[in-house]
N, C-alpha and C positions, 0 to 999 in steps of 0.2 A: 478568130481574127488575129491571134498572135501565133498561128501555126507557121513555122518557118519553112517546113518542107525539107527537101534534100539539099545538103550543102557539100557533100562529097563531090570533088571535081568542079565545084561552082566557083565563080569569081565574085568575091564579096568585098565591097568598099565600106570602110568606116569613115565618117566625117567627124565633125566636132561632137564629142561626148560630154558628159558631166565633168567638171574639173576634177582631175585625179586619174587613177589608173584603171577605172572600170572598163573602158573600151579596150585598153591594152590587155587586160585579163581575158576579155571576151574574144579578142583577136587570137590570143594563144589557144584558147579552147577550140575555136573554129579551125585553126590550122591543124590541130591534133586530130580533128574529125575529118580531115581530108580536103578542106577548102583552101583555095588560093586567095589570100587576103591582101588588101591594099588599104592605105590610109592617106587621106589628104588633110593637111593642117594649115592654119591661117596665121598662127603666131607662135612664139617660142614656148608658150605654155602647152600648146598642142604637141609641139615637137618633143618636149621633155617627157610627156606621158605617152609616147608612142614607141613602137618598135622601129629601130633605125632602118632595117633591111627592106621594109615595104612602104616607107614614108615618102610622100611627095609634098613639098611646100608650095603653097600658092602665094605668090608675092606681088602679083600685078594688081591693077586697079579693079574696083568693084564692077565697073561697066564692061570689063573684059571677061568676067567670070562665066557668064552664060555660054560664050563660045568655047572657053576652056573646058568646062565640065562636060559639055556635050561631046567634044572631041575625046576627052579622057574616057568617058563611059563606052564610047564606040571602040576606041583603040584597045581597051583591056577586056572588052566583051563582058562587062559587069552584069551579073545576074540579080544581085540583091544589094541594097544599100541600108546601112544602119546609121542612125543619127539621133541627136538629142534635141528635142524641141522642133517644131515645124513652122515657127513664125520668124526666126532669125533670117537675115538676108541670104546668106549662103545656103542655108538649109532649104528655104522656100524656093529658090531658083533651082536647086538640085532636084527637088521633088517634082517640079513642073517638067523638067527635062526627062526625068526618070519615067514619069507617066507617059510622056510622048513616045519614049523608046520601049515601053512595056516592061520596065524593070520594077521588081518588087521593092517597096520602101517600108522599112520598119522604124517606127518612131518611139523613142524612150521619153518618159516624162516622170515627174513625181507621181506617187500613187494616187489614184482616184479614191481608193480605200486605204485609210491610214490608221495605225502604223503597220509596219511589217510587209508592205507591198510597194513595188514600183510598177509603173505602167509601161507596157510595150504593146503597141498596136500597129497593125498593118494599115497603110494609107495615111493615117494622121491621128492626132489626139485632140481632146477637148472639142471645140466646135467643128473641127475637121474630121472628127471621128465618124466611122460608119455605123456605130452602135445605134440601134433604132430608138426613136423617141416617141413611138406609138405604143401606148399602154397595151393594146391588143396583141402586140408581138409577144408579150411575156406570158400570155394566158397558158400556153402549153409548156412553159418552163417549170421544171420540178425544183422547188425550193429545197436547198440543202444547207446544213450547217457546216461551213468550211472553216476549219481552224488553221491558222497560219503559225508556223514556228517562229520563235524570236529570231530576228535578223542580226542581233548583236551590233546594232548601230553604234558607231564610234564617232562622237562629235569632234574629238580631237583630230581624227583623220580627215574629216571634212574641212576643219579650219586650217589644218596644215596644208592640205591639197590646194585650197583656195589661195593661201598665202604664197606658196611656191609658184602657182600659176600666175598670179598677178605680178609678183616680184620679178621673175625672170622675163616676163613679157615686157614689163615697164623698162627694164634695163637693156634688153637686146632687140626689141622689135624695131627700134629706129634704124638699126643697122641691117637687119635681116628681113623684116616685114614692114617696110616703111609705108605701105599703102593700106595696112590693116585698119579697119574701123570696127570696134567692138559694138555689140548691140546695146550695151549699157556703159555707164561710167567705168573707165578702165584704169583708174589711178590707184597704185599700190599704197601711196601715202594716205589717200582718202579712205581706202578700205581699212587701213590700220587705225585711223582716227575713228571711223565708224565702229570698229570692233571694241575699242577702248570705251567709247561713249555708250555702246550697247551694254557692256558689263556694268558700268556705273548706273545706267538707267534701270537695268534689271533689278539691282539691289534697292535702288531708291523707290521704285514703284511697288515692289513687293512689300516694302515697309509702309508706304503710303496707302496701299490698297488692302492692308491686312484685315480690315473689318468688312470688306466688300462681300465676301462669301456669305457671311451671316446675314447681310442685308438682302442679297438676292434670294437666299433660301428662306428668308423670313418675311419681313415687311413688304418687299417688292415682288415676291414670288407670284408669277402669272399676272403681274401688274406692270410689265415693261416689255417693250419690243427691243430686240437685239440686232445690232448692225455690225458685223465683222468687216473691218476694212481690209482691202487688198493692197499689195505693194504698189507704190506710186508708179512704177515702170512695168507693171505686169502686162505681158502680151495678151492675157485674158481680157484686160480692159481695152488696151489699145487696138486689138484686132477683132475681138469678139463681143463688143458692146457698142452702144451709141455714145458712150462717154469719152471725152477727150482727157479727162483727169478725174482723180478721186474727189477733188473739191466739187466738181459739178454734181457728182452723185450725192455728196453730203448735203449740198444746198437743196437738191430736189427732195431728199428724205425729210429734212427738217421743215421745209416749207409745207409739205403735205401733212406732216405730223401736227404742225401748229394749227392748221385749218380744220382737221378732221378728227383729232384725238385729244380729248380734253381732260382725261383723268389719268392715263398711264404715263410711265416714264419711257425715255429713249436712252438706251445704253450703247455707246460706240466702244469698240475694242480695236486697238492697233494690231497690225500684223507683226509677228515676232521679228521677221526679217527687217522691218522698217524701224525697229527699236532704236538703232543708232543713227538712222538716216533722216527720218521724218517724224515730226511731232505735229499732229493736227489739232492738238488741244485748243490752242488760242483761236484757230480758225473756226473750229466747231462751236466754241462758246461765243464767239462774235456773231455767228449766224443765229445761234440760239437766242442771244440778246436781241438781235434785229427782229426776229419773229416772235419775241416775247414768250419764250418757253425755257429760258435759262434755268429756272428752278426744277425743271423736269428732265434735264439732259445731263447725263453722266458719261465721262470719258475714262476709259481704262486702258491699261497696257498688259498687265500680267496676271489678272485674276483667272482662275482655272476655267478653261473654255467649256468642258462638259457641264459644269454646274450652271454656267451662263445659258447654255442651250436648254438644259432640262427645265429651268425655271422661267424661261421666256414665254410670253404669250404668243410671240411670232418672231421669225427671223427674216431680215431683209438683206439680200446680198445682190451683187452684180452677177457673179457666176463662180464664186469661190467654192472650193471643195468643202468648206465649212458648211455650206448649204446642205450637202449630202449627209454630213454628220448631224445637222439639225433634224433632218428627216428621220434619221436613225433613232433619235431621241423622241420621236413622235411629235415634234414641234412644227406647227404650220410654217411653211417657208415660201417666200416669193423671190424669184430671180428677176432682176431688171436688165440683165444681159442675156447672152446665149449660153446656156449651160447644158452639159451632156445629160444631166439628171432632170432637166425641166420637162417632166412628163406628167400628163394629166393623171391625177391620183397620187402622185408623189408630192408635187409642188402645187401652188395655187396658179397653175398655168393659165395664161390668157386673162388673168385678173389684173385690174389696174391697181396701182399703189394706193390711190385714193380710196379704193374699196377694201383694201386689205386690212385696214385698221379695225373695221367692224365686221368683216365677212370672212375672216381667215378660216381655212378648212384644214383639218388634220390629215396627215398622210395615211394612205392605205398601207398598213404594215404587211399584209399578205403580198401585195404587189412589190413592196420594198424587198421582201425576202427573195422573191423571184428575180428581181432586178439585180440585187447584190450577187446572187448565185451566177447569173449570166455574166456580169461584169468581171467578177473574179476569175471565172473559168476562161474567159475570152480575151481579157485585156491586162490582167494583173499577174505579176510574178512575185512569189514569196522570196524577197531578198532586199538588198540595200545597195546603193551606190557606194556607201562608206561602211560596209560591214560584211555580213554573210552574202556571198554571191548566189544569185538564184540558180536553180538547175534548169538547163535548157534541153535535157535529154528527151522529155516527152513532146517537145515542140519540133524536134528534128526527125525526119523520116529515117527509119532504120536504127533509131537510137532509143526506142521505147523500152522501158524497164519491164 
């Protein structure tokens, strides 16, 4: 599914990539392998991290983009498109036009398997993925132990890339890209504030939660259900679930827990990216108070995730990749949204949340081994957006080692 095929003498278009120079590096690699490359950018951040000689700015309004991209693809006889994420406005429009014109689309995303992997799939990722969710599909897959090399992830490079991207876009977009609308909050000042608050909260919550590991490994082990929260503006929620907000999900879980689970605890954990942005603690505890389960609800920020998964009686998620990690720990898992790993035998597929409290089923670890093997071989690249670049040699025809 991530087989790129021939790129020599092919016309390849790069759209928005992850913040930073990952797509610029990939552009350079493809040029050296004989491809003619193009790049379309939508703000000054895109421009800064692109090669000047093949860059085209899009400065018009959103409603004009569909006509623009169709004409561009035809004019340059584009054969393949590479982009990051498939739910953003410009990306989703581009994919629809590409499908219509029979152009291959390759989508990058954060890794399904973490750490040391990033995702690259043909057609789409997450709920748009073409990966089978039929357990019978994996019967003939030979399970293998696939070891990934360390990708040398550099958090400083990620932070620096994001800071530069936001800063120059905030300064110059009003002049050069006045019609650009970002898919999320695009304020450099807010991002700076969130970063500072995140650092503070990380230290504060590590101190506050210093005894939580002993609690979940001891007194509460296998006596709590774990709920990993996703980012408040996650496309996984907005596009691939029936929830309009994280709050709606929280209410549903607490209400069901209060009615059907009388002895266990419920532990929520914030997403690390939301550390400086959102704090659901007051909201969660208000709901716990309303449903009379306050004494059995715990809210965490920075307690070590693997320990929380290992000791949980079950994990409840919308469609976070944490769910796949939970399965990997042998913990019963239910997804309330559309998840790529929601497969009978891995999750409690088709089970109602109200039944999960008492009827959770452990994952089939043999099926998991086959599924992981298939996923890694067909959708994952051993590399990082902010560290060691993955090798594309085996994915490109004529470039096999």
